[in-house]
Each structure stands twice: as structure tokens, then as C-alpha cells.
N, C-alpha and C positions, 0 to 999 in steps of 0.2 A: 290867214294865219291863225294857228291853232294858239288857245291863252296858255301862259305858263302854268306849272303846278302848281307853285304859291300862291297866285293868282286865285287860283280855281278852290284849293283849302282856305284864303278868308274870306273866298264868296260864301261858301259850305257853312265856315262857322257862322255866320251869321241869318242862316234860314233854321224856321221851327224843326222840334227834337223830331216832329213829325212827318215833316217833308224829307228828312234826313232819311228815317227808316225808310221809305217806298222808294226815296235815289237808290238804295246799293239794290233794288232789280236794277237799274239801268245796265251795269257790263259790270265784267270782276273789277274792274279797275278802279271803279266809283266803289265798288262793293270795301275791296281794298281801303282805299281812301277813309272812307266816312268808318270804316272798324280801327284804325290805326289810335295809338293812345294821343298821338299828338292833336290830333283832330280833336277828340275828347274834349280832351285836357282845354282846349283853346275854348269850343264851343259852349265848356260851362263857368269858363271866366268872360267871356263877353256877352253868349246870348242869354246866358243868367239874369234876371233882374235879380237885385238885391231879395236879402229875407232878414227877418232877422231870426234872432238862437230860437231853435229849436230841441226840445226836448222831448224826445220817443217817450210813451208810457204803453204799456199793456198788463192787463190784469188777467193773471193766470192763474186760471180756475181747474185743479188737479181732479173735482168728479165730473165735469160735465165741459162745456167748450168753452173755449178762451173768446171772453169781451175783451176788444183792443180800441186801444184810443189813440189818435195824432193832436197833441199837445202844442200849443203856438203863446211863446209870451213874450215878452219885453223885460228887459231885467228892472227890476226891483216893481213890477206889476204881477197883479195874479193872474194865473193861468186859467185858460178858456179851453176846455175838453169839447171832441166831439167823441160822442162814444157810439162803439160797433156794435151790434150784439149780434154778430155773428162768429164762424171760427177765428183760428188764428190768420189764416192766408187771407182773409180780407183785410189787414191789418198793412200787408204788403201792397197789396195792390191801390190803396190809398194813396200810399206817397209819393207825393208830387216835385220825383227828380227829375230834369228832365231829360231826356235820349236814356234813358232805365232801360236793363236790361236783363234778365235771370238765366241763370244755369243750375241745371242739375248735375249736383256730382253723383259722380258713379259708387257705389257702396266698394268699400275698402275689402280686402282679400285676404284677412287674417286668420289664422286657421285656432287664435290661444284658445278661443270661445267653445272649444270643443271641449277643452278640460272640466270636470266636474268642478268646480268649486262656486262658493257662495257670492262672490262679489266681482261686476265684471260690469268695464264702465269704457263708455268711447267719450273723447274730450277733446271739440275741437277750435283751434285759434287763426283767426285773421290779421295777417300781416304784410308788411309794403318796403318793397326795394328801393328806395327812392334814388337809386342810382339806375337801376336798370327799367325803374321804375314798373314793376311787376308787383301786383297780388299775388300772395301765395295761401295756402292751407293748410295747416299743419293740424293731422289728427296723432290723439294719443289714441291706442287701445291700452288697456289693461285690467288686469285680474288679480284676485289677494284670496288668501286662504280667509276661513271667518275670524282667527285674532289678527290680519293682517300681519301675520310674520312671515309669509313669503307674497313675493309679488313680483308679477314677472307683464313687461310693458313691451310694444311694440311702436313704431313713431313712424308716420308716413306723410310726404308732402305732396302736392296739390298745386301745378300753376294755373290762375284762374283763364284759361285761354281755351277756346275750342278744338276740343281733339285733344285734348289732355288727361293725361291719367294718372293714379296714384305710386308715387316711387318710394320706395322703403328706406329710412335713414335709420343708420346704427349709433346706439348711445348707449352704453353698457352700464348704466346706473338706472335701476326698476324701480319706480314710485310709483303716487298718484298725485295727481292734480288736486287741491285742494277744493275740498266740497264745502259752504258752496265755492266755484271758483271765481278767481278773477286772473288777468290777464294785461297788461299794458307791452304796446309797442313804440317805442321808442326808438329813434334814428334808424330803423332799418332790423333791431333784434326786438325779438318777441322775449317776452319775459312774465311768469309765474309762479305762484308758489305750489307745493308739493309737500308730499310727506312719505318718507321710506317705509313706514313701518315700524323705525326704532326709537327708541326714547332720545330723545335731543338731535333727533334727526331732520330738523324740516328742513328743506332746501328751497333756495330759489333757481329756476333752471332758464338759461336763455338758449334763443334759438336764434341765429345770426340769418336772417332771410333770403339774402344774397349766396352765401356762403355752402347754406343750411349745413350747417355743423351749430351741437351744443355742446352748450357748456353747465356747469354748476357751480353755485358756493353755499355755504351754508349759514341758517338766518342767524342772526345778531343772537349770544349767549343765554340772552333776556327773553329772547322769547322760545319757549318750548314746545308751545301746543299752541297751534292756528284755531283758534273756535272765532263765534260769531263778535267779541268785542274785537278782531282784527282785520285789518281794510288790507288791499294790495293798491298802491297808487302810484300816480306818478307825479312828481314833486320838483321843479327846479328843470324839468327834463329827465330825469333819473327816476329807477324804480326806488319806491319805498315804502314802507309796511308802516302801518297808522295802529296803535292800541288804543279804541273812543274810551275804554273800560269806567274811565275814571271822569266821563265829560258830563253824564247827568248829575253826581254826586257832588264832585268838587269843579265842573268846569276846565282838568287837565286833560290834555292826551300827550302819547307820547310817541316820537316819530324818528326812524331810524331810517337812513336815506343810505343806499349806494351810490359809493363814489368811486369814482377813476379809480384802478388797481385792485378793486375788491374790499375797501376797506368800508365798515360801517361808522356814519357818524349818527349821536344824537341828539334830538331837541325837546323841547317839553311845553311847548304853547301853553297858557292858560284863558282863558274866555274872561273878557271885559266884563266887570261886576253886571254892566248894564245889558250886558247880551243873556246873564244868565234866565231870564224870564224866559228866555224860548226852550228853555229843556226843562223846566221846572216841573210840566207836567206829563213828562213821557217815562216809560222803564225804562228805556234805550233805543239806541239808532243802530242802520244799517249802514253798512257804507257802497252806494251805486257806484261807483265810478265817480270820475272827475270831468269838468266841463272846460273847454278849450281854453278858458282866462284861464284854467288852475286851480278853481272851488272845488272842493271837494262836495260830493253830490250825497246828502246822509236822509235815509230812510227812516220817520220817528216811530218809534213800536210805544202803543199805549193801546188804554180802553178808557173809552171806545176810539176806534181809528178817529186819527184827525189826519182829513183830507189835507197835508201839505206837504213841502221836503224841507230840506234846509242846505244852505250853500256854505263851508263854510273856506274860508279864504285863510290857511294857512301862515301865509308871508305874513298876509297886515294884521293877523288873528282879529278878523271882524267874520259875526255869522249873523244870517238874512233871513229870512224865512218867506218864503212864496207857500200862496195857496192853492188847491185844486180847486175850481169850479163844476160843474156841471154830473159829479158822479154820486147816482145814487146811492142813500143812506144804508140800502139794504145787501148793496153787493159785498160790504164788510161787515157783514154780519156771519158768513160762513167762514170758520179758517184755515178754509181750502185753500181760500182766495191769495195769491201772492201780488205786489206789487214791484214791477219790474220798472224802471229807469234806463236809458241810455240815453248819452250825449252825442257819441266820437264813434266814428267807424270804427274805431279796435272792439272786435266782441269777443264773449268763448259763448260756448254750450257745450253742458255737460249734462250727458244723457247717464242712468242707470238700468241696465237689461235687468 
């Protein structure tokens, strides 16, 4: 008597990931079962041991190879860092994620780079369709004239599956994603900040991962220039713009939240006096995303560099500091090295050609 398919799947979900990778060679049926998204999700849920929250950190050296680290920590405790003095590829190989797979994306076949312009950009955004359980990569290819008065943009979409290919999506609003870029994917919609090259025309571009349609909305009237004092985050399940230019001096921030219907609401949290000492000795901060708990990850800017990060809970108005241990001091004497942090699976990659 043959074993029911659902029982086979339940057995496979409890096997080690290395065994699953080997069993794909048994037959075409086993290959398709092991590759199906349902089994993958079940295996991740049942077979993976509970893990403490992780913050992934990389040191990006613009002049030499990239030193990379995997950082593990418990809330409220210091970070313990394992430093790898190799190139950037080693960071991916060391990630302890069960049943992981890699997929090399083909090049986007765009012709707009053939034009003689100074500024050329390629931006990649990752989004998830929670209804069809599909991951898609959105590629925005942009060129601009010297004064950014003329912008040309193309958009391409790739479904993350074997045999996939790039498909061009029409959106007749030329723009440049903000540099440094930022994006959030909320309920199957990718949101990112962009500029149109015109004064007072910063926009939020949205891409519905399932319908593969673009839309846009202008940023609040007060936000006339996206600078390093701005961050684009998720707040309460909605995209939001965070102005932290007065955080160090006055302990205050301005938060614009994009509500349903395209309306912006404004909040002005102020740090509690007992937290001001955490920002007194720094020159500023950079927004590096948000945690799964909704805390904003802030990278302090200071001379000399302090090996720490700040977590700001905007809803509770609570700020806490976490130190990063194990990084040699000389790593931060070179101004060409940047600290990159990532807590969530959503990410953006920006390249200037």
C-alpha cells in the first residue's frame, strides 16, 4: 500500500536540510515535492530550532575587500561579533539558514545605458506576495542629465523561481530612487522614496507585487528635500518618513505616516530627558531600517566612531543603546568604510555605473 502524499510531506519536513537536498535526486516527484513552497515553509517552521533575534552587519570598504560579520544578540545585551576578513561572498556562505538556496539573476537587457549621460543607476527591490507566496525582484534602471533636469527610467520584474526571466513593466513617471536608498515591503506592496529632478517633487513610489502595477504619491509639503537627516521606515504597518535632524540637539523627531487613502499624518515624538545622554556625544545618526518589533535602527555618527547602535521605539518613545564588541578599532580609522545593518528580509541594493 502506497503512503499518502500528505504523510510523505510531514515526514520530509522533519528531516535535516542536508538530507532534503540529497533526496531531490531520488525522482522527479521527490524533486518537485521538496522544492514546493508549502514544504519549505513547513520545514522552516517545524525543523528549525528557535533562534535569538539576529542583526546582520557588514563593513563595506570602498577601497579594498569587504570585511563581513554575522552578529547575534539578545534584546538588551551586547552584540557578539564574528569578523571574517575575506571578501563579501564569505558573508553569504556563513549564514546559518536551513535549506538555503542561491539563484543567480540574469542581466537586465536594457538599452538606455547606450545614451551619453553622466548619471547611470541600477536599483533592486525585493518584495513578497503573501497571497500567492511568491518573491519578486523589481529592477529600476535610470539615467539622468548632469543637472538632473532630464530623467529616463525603465522598470523590470523577476519572479524568484527556476527558469524565470525579466519582464518589463510600464510606469510613465521618470524618477531616481533616493540615494542612499530605502524601501519597505508592507502587505505585498513595495514602497520607496524617489526624486523627479524637479524642486518640491519628491515622491513615494509603490509597487503592488501581485498585480505588478506602479503608483506614486507626493511626499508631504514639509519634506522638500530628502537628505541624510531623513529615513524611510515602516511604522505601525504603514510607510513613513522620519526626520531626525533635531534628534541630537533637541531630542525630537518628525514623523510623517502615509495613511489609507493617500493622506499623510504628522507626529512629533520627543525623547525622555533620561535618554538624552545616549545622543549627547554623537554628531548625528543614520537610519538603517527597523526591527521586527518596530524599533528604528539608528547608526550613530561620531568622532571617533563608537561601535554601537541605537534602537528607537517611536510608539513607546523609548531609546536604548547596544554595544558592538569584537571589531578592531583600526577598522574605523579609514573613512572609506561604512557600517551596513539589516534586520529584515526586505532589502534594497543601489549601484552607480
